[in-house]
py3Dmol code that shows the C-alpha trace and the ligand (Angstrom):
import py3Dmol

protein = """\
ATOM      1  CA  UNK A   1       0.020   0.087   0.060  1.00  0.00           C
ATOM      2  CA  UNK A   2       1.503   3.469  -0.986  1.00  0.00           C
ATOM      3  CA  UNK A   3      -1.160   5.913  -0.053  1.00  0.00           C
ATOM      4  CA  UNK A   4      -0.759   7.687   3.368  1.00  0.00           C
ATOM      5  CA  UNK A   5      -3.849   6.693   5.572  1.00  0.00           C
ATOM      6  CA  UNK A   6      -5.903   9.529   7.055  1.00  0.00           C
ATOM      7  CA  UNK A   7      -6.612   8.720  10.451  1.00  0.00           C
ATOM      8  CA  UNK A   8      -9.960   9.700  11.590  1.00  0.00           C
ATOM      9  CA  UNK A   9      -9.704   7.890  15.003  1.00  0.00           C
ATOM     10  CA  UNK A  10      -6.648  10.033  16.149  1.00  0.00           C
ATOM     11  CA  UNK A  11      -7.850  13.074  14.796  1.00  0.00           C
ATOM     12  CA  UNK A  12     -11.370  12.707  16.434  1.00  0.00           C
ATOM     13  CA  UNK A  13      -9.559  12.225  19.893  1.00  0.00           C
ATOM     14  CA  UNK A  14      -7.590  15.532  19.487  1.00  0.00           C
ATOM     15  CA  UNK A  15     -10.783  17.428  18.594  1.00  0.00           C
ATOM     16  CA  UNK A  16     -12.613  15.501  21.315  1.00  0.00           C
ATOM     17  CA  UNK A  17      -9.975  16.768  23.802  1.00  0.00           C
ATOM     18  CA  UNK A  18     -10.427  20.271  22.709  1.00  0.00           C
ATOM     19  CA  UNK A  19     -14.325  19.992  23.032  1.00  0.00           C
ATOM     20  CA  UNK A  20     -13.921  18.678  26.683  1.00  0.00           C
ATOM     21  CA  UNK A  21     -11.571  21.559  27.328  1.00  0.00           C
ATOM     22  CA  UNK A  22     -14.165  23.972  26.043  1.00  0.00           C
ATOM     23  CA  UNK A  23     -16.953  22.577  27.815  1.00  0.00           C
ATOM     24  CA  UNK A  24     -15.169  23.059  30.947  1.00  0.00           C
ATOM     25  CA  UNK A  25     -14.193  26.480  30.114  1.00  0.00           C
ATOM     26  CA  UNK A  26     -17.926  27.290  29.333  1.00  0.00           C
ATOM     27  CA  UNK A  27     -18.910  26.156  32.906  1.00  0.00           C
ATOM     28  CA  UNK A  28     -16.037  27.830  34.400  1.00  0.00           C
ATOM     29  CA  UNK A  29     -17.073  31.209  32.969  1.00  0.00           C
ATOM     30  CA  UNK A  30     -20.523  30.828  34.435  1.00  0.00           C
ATOM     31  CA  UNK A  31     -22.223  28.936  31.625  1.00  0.00           C
ATOM     32  CA  UNK A  32     -24.563  26.058  32.015  1.00  0.00           C
ATOM     33  CA  UNK A  33     -23.431  22.441  31.054  1.00  0.00           C
ATOM     34  CA  UNK A  34     -24.113  21.679  27.364  1.00  0.00           C
ATOM     35  CA  UNK A  35     -27.054  19.002  26.955  1.00  0.00           C
ATOM     36  CA  UNK A  36     -27.772  16.528  24.202  1.00  0.00           C
ATOM     37  CA  UNK A  37     -31.247  14.831  23.855  1.00  0.00           C
ATOM     38  CA  UNK A  38     -30.715  11.758  21.794  1.00  0.00           C
ATOM     39  CA  UNK A  39     -34.331  10.472  20.803  1.00  0.00           C
ATOM     40  CA  UNK A  40     -34.542   6.780  19.887  1.00  0.00           C
ATOM     41  CA  UNK A  41     -37.731   5.261  18.806  1.00  0.00           C
ATOM     42  CA  UNK A  42     -38.080   1.768  18.468  1.00  0.00           C
ATOM     43  CA  UNK A  43     -35.470  -1.342  18.975  1.00  0.00           C
ATOM     44  CA  UNK A  44     -33.609  -1.092  15.777  1.00  0.00           C
ATOM     45  CA  UNK A  45     -30.313  -2.899  16.947  1.00  0.00           C
ATOM     46  CA  UNK A  46     -27.972  -0.847  14.883  1.00  0.00           C
ATOM     47  CA  UNK A  47     -29.676   2.386  15.822  1.00  0.00           C
ATOM     48  CA  UNK A  48     -29.149   1.287  19.451  1.00  0.00           C
ATOM     49  CA  UNK A  49     -25.555   1.092  19.007  1.00  0.00           C
ATOM     50  CA  UNK A  50     -25.223   4.414  17.323  1.00  0.00           C
ATOM     51  CA  UNK A  51     -27.269   6.203  20.030  1.00  0.00           C
ATOM     52  CA  UNK A  52     -25.242   4.382  22.743  1.00  0.00           C
ATOM     53  CA  UNK A  53     -21.787   5.473  21.116  1.00  0.00           C
ATOM     54  CA  UNK A  54     -23.214   9.006  21.036  1.00  0.00           C
ATOM     55  CA  UNK A  55     -24.311   9.304  24.506  1.00  0.00           C
ATOM     56  CA  UNK A  56     -20.971   7.541  25.735  1.00  0.00           C
ATOM     57  CA  UNK A  57     -19.049  10.402  23.703  1.00  0.00           C
ATOM     58  CA  UNK A  58     -21.043  12.960  25.301  1.00  0.00           C
ATOM     59  CA  UNK A  59     -20.095  11.676  28.655  1.00  0.00           C
ATOM     60  CA  UNK A  60     -16.538  11.886  27.785  1.00  0.00           C
ATOM     61  CA  UNK A  61     -16.389  15.415  27.248  1.00  0.00           C
ATOM     62  CA  UNK A  62     -18.879  16.628  29.982  1.00  0.00           C
ATOM     63  CA  UNK A  63     -21.923  17.063  27.748  1.00  0.00           C
ATOM     64  CA  UNK A  64     -25.185  16.066  29.670  1.00  0.00           C
ATOM     65  CA  UNK A  65     -27.167  13.100  28.507  1.00  0.00           C
ATOM     66  CA  UNK A  66     -30.788  13.721  28.103  1.00  0.00           C
ATOM     67  CA  UNK A  67     -31.452  10.645  26.424  1.00  0.00           C
ATOM     68  CA  UNK A  68     -35.199   9.646  25.619  1.00  0.00           C
ATOM     69  CA  UNK A  69     -36.533   6.346  24.247  1.00  0.00           C
ATOM     70  CA  UNK A  70     -39.962   5.743  22.901  1.00  0.00           C
ATOM     71  CA  UNK A  71     -41.704   2.496  22.105  1.00  0.00           C
ATOM     72  CA  UNK A  72     -41.768   1.310  18.427  1.00  0.00           C
ATOM     73  CA  UNK A  73     -45.658   1.692  18.319  1.00  0.00           C
ATOM     74  CA  UNK A  74     -45.529   5.141  19.883  1.00  0.00           C
ATOM     75  CA  UNK A  75     -48.095   7.498  17.828  1.00  0.00           C
ATOM     76  CA  UNK A  76     -47.143  10.740  15.967  1.00  0.00           C
ATOM     77  CA  UNK A  77     -48.896  13.000  18.571  1.00  0.00           C
ATOM     78  CA  UNK A  78     -46.911  11.594  21.389  1.00  0.00           C
ATOM     79  CA  UNK A  79     -43.407  11.524  19.606  1.00  0.00           C
ATOM     80  CA  UNK A  80     -44.080  15.178  18.562  1.00  0.00           C
ATOM     81  CA  UNK A  81     -44.961  16.169  22.172  1.00  0.00           C
ATOM     82  CA  UNK A  82     -41.705  14.765  23.236  1.00  0.00           C
ATOM     83  CA  UNK A  83     -39.564  16.995  20.800  1.00  0.00           C
ATOM     84  CA  UNK A  84     -41.725  19.873  21.764  1.00  0.00           C
ATOM     85  CA  UNK A  85     -40.918  19.211  25.522  1.00  0.00           C
ATOM     86  CA  UNK A  86     -37.240  18.940  24.611  1.00  0.00           C
ATOM     87  CA  UNK A  87     -37.344  22.128  22.395  1.00  0.00           C
ATOM     88  CA  UNK A  88     -38.583  24.183  25.065  1.00  0.00           C
ATOM     89  CA  UNK A  89     -36.126  22.738  27.902  1.00  0.00           C
ATOM     90  CA  UNK A  90     -33.072  25.300  28.599  1.00  0.00           C
ATOM     91  CA  UNK A  91     -30.931  22.107  29.940  1.00  0.00           C
ATOM     92  CA  UNK A  92     -31.278  20.743  26.454  1.00  0.00           C
ATOM     93  CA  UNK A  93     -28.879  22.350  23.994  1.00  0.00           C
ATOM     94  CA  UNK A  94     -29.076  19.912  21.277  1.00  0.00           C
ATOM     95  CA  UNK A  95     -31.801  17.389  19.976  1.00  0.00           C
ATOM     96  CA  UNK A  96     -30.903  14.487  17.760  1.00  0.00           C
ATOM     97  CA  UNK A  97     -33.789  12.257  16.430  1.00  0.00           C
ATOM     98  CA  UNK A  98     -32.040   9.029  15.395  1.00  0.00           C
ATOM     99  CA  UNK A  99     -33.334   7.837  11.878  1.00  0.00           C
ATOM    100  CA  UNK A 100     -34.614   5.836  10.500  1.00  0.00           C
ATOM    101  CA  UNK A 101     -37.865   6.089  12.620  1.00  0.00           C
ATOM    102  CA  UNK A 102     -40.544   3.247  12.543  1.00  0.00           C
ATOM    103  CA  UNK A 103     -42.439   3.158   9.288  1.00  0.00           C
ATOM    104  CA  UNK A 104     -45.771   4.533  10.620  1.00  0.00           C
ATOM    105  CA  UNK A 105     -44.205   7.885  11.754  1.00  0.00           C
ATOM    106  CA  UNK A 106     -43.723  11.030   9.780  1.00  0.00           C
ATOM    107  CA  UNK A 107     -40.021  11.458  10.358  1.00  0.00           C
ATOM    108  CA  UNK A 108     -39.817  14.858   8.398  1.00  0.00           C
ATOM    109  CA  UNK A 109     -42.643  16.229  10.417  1.00  0.00           C
ATOM    110  CA  UNK A 110     -40.747  15.412  13.608  1.00  0.00           C
ATOM    111  CA  UNK A 111     -37.404  16.948  12.364  1.00  0.00           C
ATOM    112  CA  UNK A 112     -39.529  19.902  11.466  1.00  0.00           C
ATOM    113  CA  UNK A 113     -40.220  20.512  15.029  1.00  0.00           C
ATOM    114  CA  UNK A 114     -36.431  20.621  16.259  1.00  0.00           C
ATOM    115  CA  UNK A 115     -35.563  24.416  16.472  1.00  0.00           C
ATOM    116  CA  UNK A 116     -32.843  25.293  14.157  1.00  0.00           C
ATOM    117  CA  UNK A 117     -30.874  26.535  17.255  1.00  0.00           C
ATOM    118  CA  UNK A 118     -30.944  22.907  18.638  1.00  0.00           C
ATOM    119  CA  UNK A 119     -30.651  20.816  15.335  1.00  0.00           C
ATOM    120  CA  UNK A 120     -27.302  19.472  16.080  1.00  0.00           C
ATOM    121  CA  UNK A 121     -27.370  17.135  12.969  1.00  0.00           C
ATOM    122  CA  UNK A 122     -27.838  20.163  10.983  1.00  0.00           C
ATOM    123  CA  UNK A 123     -30.778  18.493   9.151  1.00  0.00           C
ATOM    124  CA  UNK A 124     -33.571  20.963   9.367  1.00  0.00           C
ATOM    125  CA  UNK A 125     -34.860  23.026   6.435  1.00  0.00           C
ATOM    126  CA  UNK A 126     -33.736  26.244   8.191  1.00  0.00           C
ATOM    127  CA  UNK A 127     -29.938  24.979   8.567  1.00  0.00           C
ATOM    128  CA  UNK A 128     -29.969  23.371   5.170  1.00  0.00           C
ATOM    129  CA  UNK A 129     -31.096  26.837   3.976  1.00  0.00           C
ATOM    130  CA  UNK A 130     -28.417  28.573   5.815  1.00  0.00           C
ATOM    131  CA  UNK A 131     -25.636  26.490   4.522  1.00  0.00           C
ATOM    132  CA  UNK A 132     -27.204  26.890   1.058  1.00  0.00           C
ATOM    133  CA  UNK A 133     -26.906  30.567   1.342  1.00  0.00           C
ATOM    134  CA  UNK A 134     -23.235  30.322   3.086  1.00  0.00           C
ATOM    135  CA  UNK A 135     -24.449  31.845   6.412  1.00  0.00           C
ATOM    136  CA  UNK A 136     -23.570  30.569   9.835  1.00  0.00           C
ATOM    137  CA  UNK A 137     -25.663  27.631  11.184  1.00  0.00           C
ATOM    138  CA  UNK A 138     -25.209  24.137  12.448  1.00  0.00           C
ATOM    139  CA  UNK A 139     -23.960  21.828   9.878  1.00  0.00           C
ATOM    140  CA  UNK A 140     -24.213  18.161   9.234  1.00  0.00           C
ATOM    141  CA  UNK A 141     -21.909  16.377  11.270  1.00  0.00           C
ATOM    142  CA  UNK A 142     -20.410  13.917   8.529  1.00  0.00           C
ATOM    143  CA  UNK A 143     -19.491  16.377   5.836  1.00  0.00           C
ATOM    144  CA  UNK A 144     -18.112  18.911   8.370  1.00  0.00           C
ATOM    145  CA  UNK A 145     -16.096  16.267   9.793  1.00  0.00           C
ATOM    146  CA  UNK A 146     -14.546  15.626   6.350  1.00  0.00           C
ATOM    147  CA  UNK A 147     -13.575  18.940   6.124  1.00  0.00           C
ATOM    148  CA  UNK A 148     -11.642  19.088   9.581  1.00  0.00           C
ATOM    149  CA  UNK A 149      -9.908  15.703   8.383  1.00  0.00           C
ATOM    150  CA  UNK A 150      -8.681  17.422   5.309  1.00  0.00           C
ATOM    151  CA  UNK A 151      -7.623  20.422   7.099  1.00  0.00           C
ATOM    152  CA  UNK A 152      -5.728  18.268   9.533  1.00  0.00           C
ATOM    153  CA  UNK A 153      -3.774  16.683   6.740  1.00  0.00           C
ATOM    154  CA  UNK A 154      -3.227  19.981   4.941  1.00  0.00           C
ATOM    155  CA  UNK A 155      -4.800  19.015   1.883  1.00  0.00           C
ATOM    156  CA  UNK A 156      -5.504  22.182  -0.037  1.00  0.00           C
ATOM    157  CA  UNK A 157      -9.016  23.131  -0.794  1.00  0.00           C
ATOM    158  CA  UNK A 158      -8.972  26.348  -2.520  1.00  0.00           C
ATOM    159  CA  UNK A 159      -9.260  25.792  -6.595  1.00  0.00           C
ATOM    160  CA  UNK A 160      -8.797  22.125  -5.991  1.00  0.00           C
ATOM    161  CA  UNK A 161     -10.924  19.801  -8.366  1.00  0.00           C
ATOM    162  CA  UNK A 162     -13.202  18.036  -6.103  1.00  0.00           C
ATOM    163  CA  UNK A 163     -15.693  15.363  -6.977  1.00  0.00           C
ATOM    164  CA  UNK A 164     -18.421  14.236  -4.664  1.00  0.00           C
ATOM    165  CA  UNK A 165     -20.234  11.026  -5.434  1.00  0.00           C
ATOM    166  CA  UNK A 166     -23.510  11.063  -3.970  1.00  0.00           C
ATOM    167  CA  UNK A 167     -26.173  13.567  -3.281  1.00  0.00           C
ATOM    168  CA  UNK A 168     -28.146  12.997  -0.470  1.00  0.00           C
ATOM    169  CA  UNK A 169     -29.301  15.489   2.111  1.00  0.00           C
ATOM    170  CA  UNK A 170     -27.300  14.001   4.841  1.00  0.00           C
ATOM    171  CA  UNK A 171     -23.634  13.501   3.059  1.00  0.00           C
ATOM    172  CA  UNK A 172     -23.457  14.638  -0.699  1.00  0.00           C
ATOM    173  CA  UNK A 173     -25.365  17.920  -0.903  1.00  0.00           C
ATOM    174  CA  UNK A 174     -23.996  19.616   2.231  1.00  0.00           C
ATOM    175  CA  UNK A 175     -20.360  18.070   1.331  1.00  0.00           C
ATOM    176  CA  UNK A 176     -20.485  19.956  -1.910  1.00  0.00           C
ATOM    177  CA  UNK A 177     -21.665  23.325  -0.315  1.00  0.00           C
ATOM    178  CA  UNK A 178     -19.102  23.280   2.528  1.00  0.00           C
ATOM    179  CA  UNK A 179     -16.370  22.620  -0.154  1.00  0.00           C
ATOM    180  CA  UNK A 180     -17.618  25.390  -2.268  1.00  0.00           C
ATOM    181  CA  UNK A 181     -17.594  27.517   0.802  1.00  0.00           C
ATOM    182  CA  UNK A 182     -13.960  26.693   0.889  1.00  0.00           C
ATOM    183  CA  UNK A 183     -13.466  27.871  -2.704  1.00  0.00           C
ATOM    184  CA  UNK A 184     -12.977  24.289  -4.281  1.00  0.00           C
ATOM    185  CA  UNK A 185     -14.206  23.686  -7.735  1.00  0.00           C
ATOM    186  CA  UNK A 186     -16.998  20.806  -7.198  1.00  0.00           C
ATOM    187  CA  UNK A 187     -18.663  18.358  -9.123  1.00  0.00           C
ATOM    188  CA  UNK A 188     -21.494  16.319  -7.772  1.00  0.00           C
ATOM    189  CA  UNK A 189     -21.822  12.801  -9.155  1.00  0.00           C
ATOM    190  CA  UNK A 190     -25.005  10.345  -8.511  1.00  0.00           C
ATOM    191  CA  UNK A 191     -26.765   7.519  -9.772  1.00  0.00           C
ATOM    192  CA  UNK A 192     -27.575   9.098 -13.249  1.00  0.00           C
ATOM    193  CA  UNK A 193     -24.130  10.386 -13.925  1.00  0.00           C
ATOM    194  CA  UNK A 194     -22.583   9.084 -17.328  1.00  0.00           C
ATOM    195  CA  UNK A 195     -19.253   7.436 -17.233  1.00  0.00           C
ATOM    196  CA  UNK A 196     -18.608   7.846 -13.536  1.00  0.00           C
ATOM    197  CA  UNK A 197     -14.914   6.909 -13.697  1.00  0.00           C
ATOM    198  CA  UNK A 198     -14.284   9.444 -16.098  1.00  0.00           C
ATOM    199  CA  UNK A 199     -15.596  12.226 -13.964  1.00  0.00           C
ATOM    200  CA  UNK A 200     -13.991  10.825 -10.815  1.00  0.00           C
ATOM    201  CA  UNK A 201     -10.429  10.634 -12.371  1.00  0.00           C
ATOM    202  CA  UNK A 202     -10.552  14.458 -12.766  1.00  0.00           C
ATOM    203  CA  UNK A 203     -10.589  14.811  -8.880  1.00  0.00           C
ATOM    204  CA  UNK A 204      -7.737  16.125  -6.724  1.00  0.00           C
ATOM    205  CA  UNK A 205     -10.057  14.980  -3.864  1.00  0.00           C
ATOM    206  CA  UNK A 206     -12.533  12.255  -4.418  1.00  0.00           C
ATOM    207  CA  UNK A 207     -15.218  12.081  -1.675  1.00  0.00           C
ATOM    208  CA  UNK A 208     -17.561   9.011  -2.125  1.00  0.00           C
ATOM    209  CA  UNK A 209     -20.939   8.623  -0.483  1.00  0.00           C
ATOM    210  CA  UNK A 210     -22.803   6.353  -2.602  1.00  0.00           C
ATOM    211  CA  UNK A 211     -23.773   3.588  -0.374  1.00  0.00           C
ATOM    212  CA  UNK A 212     -22.600   1.025  -2.752  1.00  0.00           C
ATOM    213  CA  UNK A 213     -19.700  -1.513  -1.710  1.00  0.00           C
ATOM    214  CA  UNK A 214     -16.327  -0.864  -3.185  1.00  0.00           C
ATOM    215  CA  UNK A 215     -18.022   1.042  -6.095  1.00  0.00           C
ATOM    216  CA  UNK A 216     -14.655   3.245  -6.668  1.00  0.00           C
ATOM    217  CA  UNK A 217     -11.728   1.262  -7.999  1.00  0.00           C
ATOM    218  CA  UNK A 218      -8.352   2.424  -9.144  1.00  0.00           C
ATOM    219  CA  UNK A 219      -9.445   3.095 -12.742  1.00  0.00           C
ATOM    220  CA  UNK A 220     -11.790   5.937 -11.098  1.00  0.00           C
ATOM    221  CA  UNK A 221      -8.970   7.641  -9.188  1.00  0.00           C
ATOM    222  CA  UNK A 222      -6.296  10.287 -10.318  1.00  0.00           C
ATOM    223  CA  UNK A 223      -2.796   9.201  -9.319  1.00  0.00           C
ATOM    224  CA  UNK A 224      -1.774  11.367  -6.471  1.00  0.00           C
ATOM    225  CA  UNK A 225      -5.586  11.983  -5.307  1.00  0.00           C
ATOM    226  CA  UNK A 226      -6.698  12.223  -2.035  1.00  0.00           C
ATOM    227  CA  UNK A 227      -9.745   9.828  -1.397  1.00  0.00           C
ATOM    228  CA  UNK A 228     -12.452  10.114   1.399  1.00  0.00           C
ATOM    229  CA  UNK A 229     -14.426   7.101   1.636  1.00  0.00           C
ATOM    230  CA  UNK A 230     -17.840   7.675   3.567  1.00  0.00           C
ATOM    231  CA  UNK A 231     -19.403   4.341   3.194  1.00  0.00           C
ATOM    232  CA  UNK A 232     -19.887   1.720   5.700  1.00  0.00           C
ATOM    233  CA  UNK A 233     -20.880  -1.782   5.071  1.00  0.00           C
ATOM    234  CA  UNK A 234     -20.819  -4.718   7.054  1.00  0.00           C
ATOM    235  CA  UNK A 235     -19.722  -8.111   5.529  1.00  0.00           C
ATOM    236  CA  UNK A 236     -18.746 -11.563   6.882  1.00  0.00           C
ATOM    237  CA  UNK A 237     -15.338 -10.470   6.805  1.00  0.00           C
ATOM    238  CA  UNK A 238     -15.595  -7.089   8.408  1.00  0.00           C
ATOM    239  CA  UNK A 239     -16.446  -3.495   7.547  1.00  0.00           C
ATOM    240  CA  UNK A 240     -16.004  -2.103   4.210  1.00  0.00           C
ATOM    241  CA  UNK A 241     -16.544   1.158   2.484  1.00  0.00           C
ATOM    242  CA  UNK A 242     -17.644   2.683  -1.109  1.00  0.00           C
ATOM    243  CA  UNK A 243     -13.928   2.311  -2.280  1.00  0.00           C
ATOM    244  CA  UNK A 244     -11.740  -0.491  -2.833  1.00  0.00           C
ATOM    245  CA  UNK A 245      -9.313   0.599  -0.233  1.00  0.00           C
ATOM    246  CA  UNK A 246      -6.507  -1.755  -0.942  1.00  0.00           C
ATOM    247  CA  UNK A 247      -6.225  -1.316  -4.739  1.00  0.00           C
ATOM    248  CA  UNK A 248      -7.102   2.550  -4.659  1.00  0.00           C
ATOM    249  CA  UNK A 249      -4.406   2.852  -2.038  1.00  0.00           C
ATOM    250  CA  UNK A 250      -1.939   1.938  -4.943  1.00  0.00           C
ATOM    251  CA  UNK A 251      -2.849   5.089  -6.912  1.00  0.00           C
ATOM    252  CA  UNK A 252      -4.068   7.604  -4.458  1.00  0.00           C
ATOM    253  CA  UNK A 253      -1.810   9.739  -2.280  1.00  0.00           C
ATOM    254  CA  UNK A 254      -3.850   9.731   0.724  1.00  0.00           C
ATOM    255  CA  UNK A 255      -7.119   7.730   1.664  1.00  0.00           C
ATOM    256  CA  UNK A 256      -9.436   7.208   4.593  1.00  0.00           C
ATOM    257  CA  UNK A 257      -9.429   3.711   6.109  1.00  0.00           C
ATOM    258  CA  UNK A 258     -13.059   1.987   6.943  1.00  0.00           C
ATOM    259  CA  UNK A 259     -13.220   1.816   9.861  1.00  0.00           C
ATOM    260  CA  UNK A 260     -11.038   4.577  11.481  1.00  0.00           C
ATOM    261  CA  UNK A 261     -11.508   7.275   8.828  1.00  0.00           C
ATOM    262  CA  UNK A 262     -14.929   9.301   8.339  1.00  0.00           C
ATOM    263  CA  UNK A 263     -16.923   7.502  11.142  1.00  0.00           C
ATOM    264  CA  UNK A 264     -15.210   8.657  14.229  1.00  0.00           C
ATOM    265  CA  UNK A 265     -15.358  12.256  13.023  1.00  0.00           C
ATOM    266  CA  UNK A 266     -18.939  12.204  12.552  1.00  0.00           C
ATOM    267  CA  UNK A 267     -19.396  11.585  16.473  1.00  0.00           C
ATOM    268  CA  UNK A 268     -17.187  14.153  17.270  1.00  0.00           C
ATOM    269  CA  UNK A 269     -18.805  16.803  15.227  1.00  0.00           C
ATOM    270  CA  UNK A 270     -22.042  16.122  17.079  1.00  0.00           C
ATOM    271  CA  UNK A 271     -20.285  17.143  20.232  1.00  0.00           C
ATOM    272  CA  UNK A 272     -18.880  20.355  18.551  1.00  0.00           C
ATOM    273  CA  UNK A 273     -22.402  21.115  17.281  1.00  0.00           C
ATOM    274  CA  UNK A 274     -23.832  20.615  20.949  1.00  0.00           C
ATOM    275  CA  UNK A 275     -21.178  22.876  22.342  1.00  0.00           C
ATOM    276  CA  UNK A 276     -21.853  25.622  19.575  1.00  0.00           C
ATOM    277  CA  UNK A 277     -25.421  25.452  20.039  1.00  0.00           C
ATOM    278  CA  UNK A 278     -24.986  25.739  23.931  1.00  0.00           C
ATOM    279  CA  UNK A 279     -22.667  28.603  23.456  1.00  0.00           C
ATOM    280  CA  UNK A 280     -25.010  30.436  21.207  1.00  0.00           C
ATOM    281  CA  UNK A 281     -28.143  29.882  23.427  1.00  0.00           C
ATOM    282  CA  UNK A 282     -26.228  31.210  26.339  1.00  0.00           C
ATOM    283  CA  UNK A 283     -24.977  34.271  24.408  1.00  0.00           C
ATOM    284  CA  UNK A 284     -21.370  32.954  24.635  1.00  0.00           C
ATOM    285  CA  UNK A 285     -20.474  32.214  21.179  1.00  0.00           C
ATOM    286  CA  UNK A 286     -17.332  34.461  21.219  1.00  0.00           C
ATOM    287  CA  UNK A 287     -15.884  32.621  24.350  1.00  0.00           C
ATOM    288  CA  UNK A 288     -13.532  29.695  23.956  1.00  0.00           C
TER     289      UNK A 288
END
"""
ligand_1 = """\
44
LIG
P -28.013 7.802 0.275
O -28.362 6.223 0.008
O -28.955 8.587 0.910
O -27.439 8.368 -0.845
C -26.644 7.773 -1.960
C -26.202 8.643 -3.041
O -25.346 8.082 -3.905
C -27.381 9.042 -3.897
O -27.531 10.513 -4.073
C -27.503 8.501 -5.097
O -27.625 9.199 -6.128
C -25.859 8.277 -5.059
N -25.446 6.936 -5.891
C -26.088 5.731 -5.814
N -25.601 4.918 -6.754
C -24.728 5.541 -7.331
C -23.784 5.000 -8.362
N -23.780 3.924 -8.925
N -23.088 6.039 -8.860
C -23.090 7.246 -8.371
N -23.836 7.698 -7.399
C -24.699 6.924 -6.965
O -26.802 7.492 1.128
P -26.016 8.395 2.279
O -27.013 8.787 3.490
O -25.579 9.674 1.549
O -24.813 7.519 2.691
C -23.933 6.997 1.962
C -22.924 5.900 2.565
O -22.365 6.666 3.535
C -23.937 4.738 3.140
O -22.934 3.579 3.006
C -23.910 5.252 4.679
O -23.822 3.961 5.431
C -22.650 6.000 4.906
N -22.572 6.920 5.775
C -21.547 6.967 6.702
C -21.203 7.770 7.725
C -20.324 7.777 8.692
O -20.220 8.490 9.578
N -19.041 7.252 8.088
C -22.444 8.720 7.900
C -23.592 8.777 6.853
C -23.603 7.881 5.942
"""
view = py3Dmol.view(width=600, height=400)
view.addModel(protein, "pdb")
view.setStyle({"model": 0}, {"cartoon": {"style": "trace"}})
view.addModel(ligand_1, "xyz")
view.setStyle({"model": 1}, {"stick": {}})
view.zoomTo()
view.show()
């Protein structure tokens, strides 16, 4: 393997330490302890694991845990009432509704009840709109974690040719917007893109969030490129991403591994967003 591995685990640890320090400083300056309410509806095993990891990460940096769990058969009005209650609770700085919710619920309607100031996943229409307009708001965790990773490894963004594979509201679209904000030249590919390999080969930086195991092989990568693999897939042999890591590492200059690349950054950016939300709600945005 020739490419340098972009180590998300170590970078996330460093960012987590900074957040823990900032939480302590906020409290020492007379602020209230930031709090995150994770809302889990039902018993999906993967969602349980994700929420448990987020709660554990909160505890590690001194963010208070306001976790709430509702049964799988809860009705829309009861779930909505919980979000409303958390929205008006001053101890709750951020609200995260774990997706997917059970099929009988309207998740969009529940997300719409989260005030923009507490939307630590950055998924509400208000925050998506602020991002589209290049105005300050809470940004989706996975793409903002990728920007931190690229900065950590001194990957130049200004003027760089960046190709983003995927156009989801969660990853692809906000990724493209954050890169534009940093003066990259951005192309977005999706399931209807013609000759995906040829477009990807233009990229100095290739971000892949297609949700298809090992979609991207070495023929789609420009020699010397930086490759960011967002995909996560469980296989009998372990986890893999949307990129054929071993083969692409022979061509790329840098690559994020799966696991240990983008994943750890996603959780840490949730903590960062919760801290940012708490500071803004307390009028302490300018403080460390
Ligand atoms: P999604 O299914 O919502 O979107 C996938 C996108 O890929 C779509 O826009 C689609 O047009 C595009 N696409 C599908 N097939 C394609 C093809 N053949 N060629 C080009 N584009 C194609 O998925 P998502 O929520 O954006 O997530 C993508 C992947 O990232 C998934 O594997 C998901 O598990 C993973 N993910 C990881 C993290 C993390 O923290 N590491 C966070 C979020 C998502």
